[in-house]
KOLVEX-243306 format. One line per 2 residues: their letters; for each residue x, z, y of C-alpha. Coordinates in Angstrom, 2 decimals, always signed. Last residue first. Example, Ala and Ser with C-alpha at 12.3 -4.5 7.8 and 13.67 -1.06 7.14 Angstrom:
sa	+13.67:+7.14:-1.06  +12.30:+7.80:-4.50 $
This chain:
pk	+58.06:+31.85:+132.76  +60.84:+29.85:+133.11 $
pt	+61.87:+28.69:+136.19  +64.41:+25.87:+136.62 $
lt	+68.10:+26.28:+138.68  +69.90:+23.95:+138.54 $
yg	+73.82:+24.41:+139.79  +75.29:+22.67:+142.36 $
rs	+76.85:+25.05:+144.88  +73.53:+24.62:+146.94 $
el	+71.96:+25.08:+144.00  +73.70:+28.56:+143.67 $
lk	+72.40:+30.02:+147.00  +69.12:+28.17:+146.72 $
iv	+68.60:+30.45:+143.86  +70.70:+33.80:+145.02 $
gn	+68.32:+34.18:+148.13  +70.02:+32.56:+151.33 $
eg	+66.89:+30.13:+152.03  +64.48:+33.12:+150.51 $
al	+63.96:+34.27:+146.57  +66.15:+35.70:+144.63 $
hg	+67.52:+39.22:+145.77  +63.94:+40.73:+146.30 $
ag	+63.68:+40.24:+142.37  +66.69:+42.93:+141.89 $
va	+68.87:+42.04:+139.77  +69.59:+41.40:+136.08 $
ff	+72.26:+38.41:+135.24  +71.98:+37.06:+131.52 $
tr	+75.40:+35.68:+131.01  +76.82:+32.70:+128.58 $
kk	+80.72:+33.45:+128.96  +83.36:+32.45:+130.71 $
qm	+82.24:+29.83:+133.36  +78.99:+31.85:+133.66 $
mg	+81.16:+34.85:+134.50  +83.27:+32.98:+137.16 $
em	+80.17:+31.79:+138.70  +78.67:+35.29:+139.39 $
ip	+81.52:+36.45:+141.10  +81.72:+33.69:+143.21 $
iw	+78.18:+33.49:+144.02  +78.07:+37.46:+144.47 $
nk	+78.95:+37.53:+147.85  +76.66:+34.93:+149.12 $
nr	+73.61:+37.38:+148.13  +75.36:+40.71:+149.46 $
lt	+75.34:+39.41:+152.87  +72.09:+38.05:+152.76 $
ll	+70.17:+41.25:+150.93  +71.50:+44.47:+152.68 $
fd	+73.68:+43.08:+155.85  +71.04:+40.63:+156.83 $
ey	+67.92:+42.73:+156.12  +70.18:+45.42:+158.46 $
se	+69.88:+42.99:+161.21  +66.76:+42.06:+160.70 $
fg	+65.39:+45.29:+161.59  +64.45:+44.53:+165.43 $
ee	+60.81:+43.72:+164.10  +59.86:+45.00:+160.98 $
gs	+62.09:+44.36:+157.77  +60.33:+41.54:+155.14 $
my	+59.05:+43.57:+152.12  +56.42:+41.59:+151.99 $
si	+57.50:+38.59:+152.69  +60.53:+39.41:+149.60 $
mg	+57.92:+40.07:+147.22  +55.52:+36.70:+147.55 $
qi	+58.08:+34.79:+147.45  +59.08:+36.15:+144.00 $
dq	+55.77:+35.91:+142.97  +55.81:+36.81:+139.54 $
ak	+52.41:+37.67:+139.10  +53.47:+41.00:+137.82 $
yl	+56.10:+41.70:+140.97  +53.28:+40.87:+143.31 $
ev	+50.83:+43.39:+141.58  +53.81:+46.02:+141.43 $
me	+54.17:+45.38:+145.20  +50.67:+45.63:+145.83 $
df	+50.42:+49.01:+144.08  +53.37:+50.89:+145.49 $
qs	+51.38:+50.25:+149.07  +47.99:+51.81:+147.36 $
st	+50.04:+54.22:+145.75  +51.71:+55.27:+149.95 $
td	+48.15:+54.61:+151.84  +46.42:+57.08:+149.10 $
vq	+49.19:+59.70:+148.95  +49.33:+60.22:+152.72 $
se	+51.49:+63.45:+152.48  +54.59:+61.28:+151.38 $
sk	+53.70:+59.12:+154.18  +55.24:+62.14:+156.62 $
vt	+58.30:+63.14:+154.59  +59.27:+59.09:+154.70 $
ev	+58.69:+58.61:+158.47  +61.10:+61.29:+159.11 $
lm	+64.16:+60.06:+156.51  +63.44:+56.74:+158.06 $
da	+64.13:+58.56:+161.85  +67.15:+60.01:+160.20 $
qa	+68.47:+56.33:+159.21  +67.96:+54.99:+162.49 $
qy	+69.72:+57.84:+163.74  +72.27:+58.14:+161.50 $
pi	+73.10:+53.97:+162.09  +73.46:+51.77:+160.22 $
sd	+76.80:+50.68:+158.77  +77.86:+53.47:+157.34 $
fm	+74.81:+53.56:+154.49  +77.12:+49.75:+152.70 $
sm	+79.61:+52.22:+152.10  +77.53:+53.82:+148.88 $
qf	+76.59:+50.55:+147.41  +80.16:+49.31:+147.43 $
am	+81.12:+52.81:+146.12  +78.59:+51.77:+143.31 $
te	+80.84:+48.84:+142.28  +79.37:+45.34:+143.06 $
lg	+78.14:+42.39:+140.28  +78.06:+44.55:+137.48 $
lt	+79.08:+44.29:+134.02  +78.13:+44.94:+130.43 $
ef	+79.26:+43.75:+127.50  +76.94:+42.72:+125.23 $
ek	+76.57:+45.41:+121.59  +72.92:+43.65:+120.12 $
nk	+71.53:+47.15:+120.45  +73.44:+47.45:+123.92 $
am	+72.19:+45.37:+125.55  +68.55:+45.76:+124.66 $
en	+69.74:+49.23:+126.27  +70.83:+47.95:+129.43 $
fe	+67.75:+45.79:+129.76  +64.99:+49.00:+129.60 $
me	+67.77:+51.10:+132.27  +67.73:+47.48:+134.28 $
ys	+64.22:+47.41:+134.22  +63.02:+50.80:+135.26 $
vi	+60.54:+53.05:+134.22  +57.75:+54.99:+135.19 $
kg	+54.88:+57.06:+133.29  +58.73:+58.47:+131.36 $
ts	+58.16:+61.79:+132.10  +61.37:+61.99:+133.84 $
md	+60.83:+58.76:+135.94  +57.23:+60.33:+136.90 $
sg	+58.59:+63.28:+137.58  +61.26:+61.50:+140.52 $
md	+58.33:+59.58:+141.34  +56.15:+62.71:+142.38 $
gs	+59.07:+63.94:+144.15  +59.15:+61.37:+146.51 $
af	+61.36:+61.98:+149.24  +64.86:+61.80:+146.60 $
tt	+65.25:+58.29:+148.44  +64.83:+58.87:+151.26 $
li	+67.57:+62.15:+151.30  +70.28:+58.85:+150.17 $
mp	+69.22:+57.55:+153.55  +69.59:+60.65:+155.76 $
kv	+73.00:+60.85:+155.18  +73.70:+64.12:+153.69 $
kd	+74.64:+67.08:+155.87  +71.66:+69.54:+155.65 $
fl	+71.45:+68.73:+151.92  +73.00:+71.85:+150.73 $
ff	+70.47:+73.97:+153.17  +67.98:+72.37:+152.21 $
pl	+67.49:+74.31:+148.29  +66.03:+71.73:+146.63 $
gl	+63.06:+72.92:+144.70  +60.61:+70.02:+145.46 $
ae	+58.69:+72.36:+148.01  +62.50:+73.08:+149.48 $
fh	+62.91:+69.14:+150.10  +59.55:+69.22:+152.36 $
ek	+59.58:+72.42:+153.69  +63.19:+71.57:+155.03 $
il	+62.06:+67.58:+156.16  +59.07:+69.79:+158.51 $
ty	+60.62:+72.31:+160.09  +63.52:+69.09:+160.79 $
de	+60.64:+67.70:+162.04  +59.36:+70.57:+164.47 $
as	+62.72:+71.06:+165.51  +64.00:+67.32:+166.59 $
vl	+65.80:+65.42:+164.58  +69.30:+63.81:+164.48 $
dk	+71.53:+66.95:+165.10  +69.25:+68.91:+162.48 $
is	+70.21:+66.36:+160.10  +73.57:+67.02:+160.26 $
kg	+77.23:+65.49:+161.92  +80.18:+66.53:+160.85 $
dk	+82.05:+64.02:+162.38  +80.45:+61.42:+158.73 $
mm	+77.87:+62.09:+157.34  +78.25:+63.31:+153.64 $
lq	+77.51:+61.58:+149.98  +80.44:+59.37:+150.74 $
gl	+82.83:+62.96:+149.76  +80.73:+62.88:+147.38 $
ls	+81.61:+59.38:+145.42  +84.61:+60.76:+143.21 $
fl	+82.45:+63.12:+141.73  +79.80:+59.78:+140.31 $
as	+83.69:+57.85:+139.20  +84.15:+60.99:+137.16 $
fd	+80.39:+61.41:+135.99  +80.71:+58.29:+134.19 $
tm	+77.10:+57.11:+133.83  +76.51:+54.80:+136.78 $
ed	+79.54:+53.22:+135.70  +78.04:+52.03:+132.25 $
md	+75.42:+50.52:+134.06  +77.57:+48.01:+135.47 $
ie	+76.47:+47.82:+139.11  +73.67:+44.74:+140.43 $
ft	+73.71:+44.23:+136.70  +75.41:+41.80:+134.07 $
vq	+74.93:+41.32:+130.59  +77.09:+39.67:+127.89 $
ev	+76.87:+36.99:+125.32  +73.47:+35.47:+126.21 $
qd	+70.99:+33.33:+123.66  +68.60:+36.60:+122.93 $
fa	+68.28:+37.44:+126.40  +67.32:+33.77:+127.11 $
lq	+64.74:+34.24:+124.22  +63.21:+37.99:+125.30 $
ta	+63.13:+36.43:+128.97  +61.08:+33.44:+127.28 $
pt	+58.59:+35.87:+125.30  +57.82:+37.74:+128.40 $
if	+59.12:+40.86:+129.19  +56.61:+43.12:+130.28 $
fd	+56.21:+46.97:+132.49  +52.76:+47.77:+133.70 $
dk	+52.08:+50.37:+131.43  +55.13:+52.34:+132.43 $
pi	+54.82:+51.92:+135.34  +57.43:+50.25:+137.62 $
mh	+60.74:+51.23:+139.44  +63.83:+48.79:+140.08 $
it	+61.50:+45.73:+139.91  +64.10:+42.94:+138.23 $
gy	+64.84:+39.24:+138.97  +66.10:+37.51:+136.26 $
lf	+68.51:+34.86:+136.65  +70.07:+32.91:+133.12 $
sp	+73.22:+30.95:+131.89  +72.91:+27.68:+130.75 $
se	+75.74:+26.23:+128.31  +78.79:+24.28:+129.06 $
ld	+78.51:+24.99:+132.47  +80.87:+22.46:+134.88 $
kg	+77.72:+21.81:+137.67  +74.83:+22.07:+135.76 $
si	+72.70:+25.38:+134.21  +71.00:+28.25:+135.31 $
ew	+67.99:+28.83:+133.85  +65.14:+31.29:+136.15 $
ll	+63.62:+34.05:+134.93  +60.94:+36.42:+137.66 $
sk	+59.27:+32.95:+138.30  +56.43:+31.87:+140.33 $
al	+57.76:+28.67:+141.51  +59.81:+28.61:+145.07 $
ds	+58.86:+26.65:+147.68  +55.82:+28.51:+149.11 $
sv	+54.51:+29.67:+146.26  +55.18:+27.28:+143.60 $
si	+52.09:+27.73:+140.63  +53.38:+28.81:+137.23 $
te	+50.88:+31.05:+138.23  +48.64:+29.14:+138.78 $
et	+48.99:+27.03:+135.72  +48.23:+30.12:+133.41 $
ie	+50.83:+32.74:+132.11  +49.17:+36.07:+131.23 $
pa	+50.69:+38.72:+132.00  +53.00:+40.45:+129.56 $
ns	+51.77:+43.04:+127.47  +54.10:+42.50:+124.44 $
id	+56.91:+44.65:+126.01  +55.81:+47.80:+125.60 $
pa	+57.37:+50.62:+127.31  +60.06:+52.42:+124.54 $
se	+58.55:+55.72:+123.24  +59.80:+59.50:+124.21 $
vq	+62.33:+58.69:+126.88  +65.65:+61.17:+125.79 $
an	+68.12:+59.79:+128.88  +64.93:+60.35:+131.31 $
sk	+66.41:+62.95:+133.84  +69.84:+61.69:+134.06 $
va	+69.74:+58.06:+133.88  +66.81:+57.79:+136.09 $
fl	+68.65:+59.98:+138.74  +70.95:+57.52:+138.17 $
li	+68.60:+55.27:+138.51  +67.64:+55.96:+142.02 $
lc	+70.73:+56.18:+142.97  +72.20:+53.10:+142.15 $
ql	+68.72:+51.30:+143.18  +69.40:+52.34:+146.73 $
vl	+70.30:+49.12:+147.89  +66.70:+46.99:+147.02 $
ai	+65.01:+50.39:+147.99  +66.60:+50.61:+151.67 $
in	+63.89:+46.77:+152.17  +61.37:+48.97:+150.96 $
kk	+61.54:+51.45:+153.12  +61.64:+49.45:+156.23 $
md	+58.27:+47.83:+154.84  +56.80:+50.98:+154.80 $
m	+56.25:+53.58:+151.84 $
C-alpha cells in the first residue's frame, strides 16, 4: 500500500463496502465501542492548524441547532474500532445520517446491476494491452490464487481490480476481523430509525475512474500486486494509518495520504473538487434536519478540506474529541 493507493482508497469506498456488505452480512459480534483511546491534553493539541479530533460540531450561520461532521476510516481492525462518548452523544442528537454514498443504494442490487457497464474499460481495452507480458502473468496468477478466474476481469478498469487485490483484507472483512465505520454507523442509524442519505452516487464515484488514464491505473495495479508479496511493508503502512486515526490526527492522516509527485492533479479531482461539491449539499441538509455527516477522514483537513470550506461559508466548526 503506497501513497497513491491510500488516496485512491478514499474514493473506492463504494466497492470496498459493497464487498463487505455482501461478505460480512452476519458478523458474530459487534465491535467494542467502549475502547476509545484516552483523551489527554496532548490528544486535543493542534496538529498544524487543526485540533486532533474526528468529530466536529457544525453551528452558527442560519442553523437553529448544530449538526456534526465525523471523519471515518473505511477499514479498521475490529480491536481498534472505537466510538468516543462525544460521538455517541452527537449521534443521539441528530435526525438523519449522511455518508459519502447512501448505504441503502449500495445494497440495492438493481442499482448495482445498472453500473456493470461502468466497470469495463472503454474501446475494448484490456489489462493485457497495458502491462508487460511478465506483469500480466503476475496479475493473472495473483487473482487466480484468490479464486478469481482472471479471464472474467481482463477488461475491468485496473483501479477497480486494485481494490480487490488484497485477498487477506477481503477475508478479514468477511470474518469480522476488519470492520467499517460506515457499516457500523449505518446499523446504528437503522436501530434509531434515522433516514440515511448520500452526498454523491455510486454512478458518480464510478465515473471518476475515467478521469485517470488507464495506463496510470494499470501501473498502480502492478505496484499493488507486487506489494502484496511484501506483507511486512503493507501491514506496517496500514498499521501507521490506523495509529494516526486512533490519535484522531486528521492533519497527520491527510499528510500521510498526500499523493506522490506527478499525482497532484488526480488528488485535486478525487478530493478537493468532491469536497467543494459536497458543501452546498451539506448546507441544504443541515437547514432541514440535524445531520450526522460521516465521510472519510482524509476529506476533513487541509485548506480545501470540508472543515475549512464550511468555515469559509460562515459556519463555526468546533472539535469534540
